[in-house]
Every structure is written in C-alpha cells, then in structure tokens.
C-alpha distance (Angstrom), angle and dihedral (degrees) to the residues before:
residue distance angle dihedral
X1 . . .
X2 3.79 . .
X3 3.80 89.9 .
X4 3.81 91.3 51.0
X5 3.79 90.6 53.7
X6 3.78 90.9 49.1
X7 3.79 92.6 48.6
X8 3.80 89.9 47.6
X9 3.81 90.6 51.8
X10 3.78 93.3 50.8
X11 3.80 90.9 43.9
X12 3.78 91.6 51.2
X13 3.78 91.0 53.1
X14 3.78 90.0 47.3
X15 3.78 93.8 46.7
X16 3.77 93.3 49.6
X17 3.76 89.8 47.2
X18 3.80 91.7 48.0
X19 3.78 89.0 59.6
X20 3.74 102.7 -101.0
X21 3.77 97.8 98.7
X22 3.67 82.3 -170.1
X23 3.76 91.6 -74.4
X24 3.78 101.3 111.5
X25 3.75 88.6 82.2
X26 3.81 89.5 119.3
X27 3.79 84.8 86.5
X28 3.79 86.2 56.8
X29 3.80 89.1 68.5
X30 3.79 93.4 52.3
X31 3.80 101.6 -97.7
X32 3.79 90.6 130.1
X33 3.79 94.5 -137.3
X34 3.79 117.0 150.4
X35 3.75 120.7 -111.5
X36 3.77 99.8 -156.8
X37 3.79 90.4 -120.2
X38 3.78 121.6 136.4
X39 3.79 111.0 -95.0
X40 3.79 92.7 -126.2
X41 3.80 91.7 62.2
X42 3.78 92.2 46.5
X43 3.80 93.9 51.1
X44 3.78 97.6 41.0
X45 3.78 99.6 47.5
X46 3.82 111.0 20.7
X47 3.80 96.0 149.3
X48 3.76 92.5 46.1
X49 3.80 91.0 49.0
X50 3.80 90.4 50.7
X51 3.80 89.4 52.1
X52 3.82 90.5 50.2
X53 3.82 90.8 49.1
X54 3.79 91.3 51.7
X55 3.79 91.5 48.7
X56 3.82 91.7 49.8
X57 3.79 90.8 47.3
X58 3.79 89.9 51.2
X59 3.80 91.3 51.7
X60 3.82 91.2 51.6
X61 3.81 94.2 43.2
X62 3.81 92.9 47.7
X63 3.80 91.2 48.1
X64 3.80 91.1 50.7
X65 3.80 94.2 41.4
X66 3.81 94.8 -122.3
X67 3.79 135.3 114.3
X68 3.78 120.0 -95.4
X69 3.81 87.6 -117.7
X70 3.82 91.3 56.7
X71 3.80 89.1 48.9
X72 3.81 91.6 48.5
X73 3.81 91.4 49.6
X74 3.81 92.1 51.1
X75 3.80 92.4 48.2
X76 3.78 93.0 46.5
X77 3.79 87.6 50.5
X78 3.79 89.3 62.4
X79 3.80 103.1 -97.7
X80 3.78 121.4 132.8
X81 3.79 117.9 -130.7
X82 3.81 89.8 -107.6
X83 3.81 91.5 51.6
X84 3.79 91.5 47.9
X85 3.80 91.8 49.4
X86 3.81 90.9 50.8
X87 3.82 91.3 47.7
X88 3.81 87.5 56.9
X89 3.80 91.7 49.5
X90 3.82 90.8 -111.7
X91 3.78 128.0 134.0
X92 3.84 111.1 -108.0
X93 3.81 88.7 -152.1
X94 3.81 88.6 69.0
X95 3.80 89.9 58.4
X96 3.79 91.0 48.5
X97 3.79 91.4 50.0
X98 3.81 91.8 50.3
X99 3.82 93.0 50.1
X100 3.80 94.2 44.5
X101 3.80 91.4 48.4
X102 3.82 91.1 49.4
X103 3.81 91.0 50.5
X104 3.79 92.8 47.3
X105 3.79 90.6 48.9
X106 3.81 91.1 50.9
X107 3.80 91.6 48.1
X108 3.81 92.0 47.8
X109 3.81 89.5 50.3
X110 3.82 91.1 50.6
X111 3.81 90.5 50.9
X112 3.81 92.2 46.7
X113 3.81 91.0 50.0
X114 3.80 91.3 50.2
X115 3.80 94.7 -116.3
X116 3.81 92.2 123.5
X117 3.77 130.6 13.7
X118 3.80 124.1 -111.9
X119 3.81 93.5 -105.0
X120 3.81 91.5 55.4
X121 3.81 89.9 45.3
X122 3.80 90.9 53.0
X123 3.81 90.4 47.5
X124 3.81 91.3 51.9
X125 3.79 92.4 46.5
X126 3.78 89.4 52.9
X127 3.81 90.1 59.7
X128 3.80 99.7 43.9
X129 3.82 101.4 85.0
X130 3.79 95.7 50.3
X131 3.79 91.5 46.4
X132 3.80 92.8 48.4
X133 3.82 89.9 49.6
X134 3.80 89.3 53.6
X135 3.81 92.2 51.1
X136 3.79 93.5 46.3
X137 3.81 90.4 55.8
X138 3.83 95.6 42.3
X139 3.80 118.7 111.3
X140 3.80 111.3 -137.0
X141 3.77 129.9 -174.7
X142 3.77 140.6 28.5
X143 3.80 97.6 -45.8
X144 3.80 94.9 56.9
X145 3.77 116.1 116.5
C-alpha cells in the first residue's frame, strides 16, 4: 500500500507537469476528448492516470466549492476551468494556486522519498505553472469548438 501511495504521488507530479493537472478527466467519463498526455503514459498506467485525474478534479472542485459532478458537467459542456470559475464568481487564480501547490507538494514528496533527485524535482517544478495555465484554459467535452 505504501508503494502505491508513492507511485501515485510521483504520477501526480508527472501528470500535472505533463499538462493534465488531473483535469482531463472528462475523457474518464467517455467523452473521448484528448488530454494532451503522451500516449505511452496513457497506455502504461491507465488506472493510475484515472486516479490522478480524480484527485485533480477534487482539488479544483473543492477550491471552487462545487461537486466534482458539477465540474464535470461544466467541462463537458465546453467551458474551460477558468471560464467556469468566473461564471461562479470565483477567482481562477485560486484554482491555479491550489493545483500548483499540490504539484509542488507531490514533487517535494518524491524527492524526499528518493524517487527523483533534487535536480529533476526542480526541473519539474519549473514546468508546473505553465502546464497548469494550459489546462485551466483548455476546453474539454462535447461543446468544445
């Protein structure tokens, strides 16, 4: 169980860095939208990726004060996370901060556990903000143009 948690932590950091930030979970519900994640990751660790997506969705939903189902519905309807946050009268920067902090925490944990070295951790951290920005502006779901 301890190994699963460690793998999940490293995967979360990797997924957020790869640009999913756990938000491409709309594909999890069968919408068929692409997540922008390398195919190798998607085929090698589908269950782990689904877990990361759910965790990212929970972070966003909790930050916005909505259910994950409400978030999923909005994203499948074609809204980006930033647009949905604004429609709720929330600050999208708060969502970004929550996702970036979660990624940094996961990366720090991976470094502390010896799964990646400090240089790799710093490299990953340097990519997180830009990748999170990309995910927050991405339009998921059926209504996306």
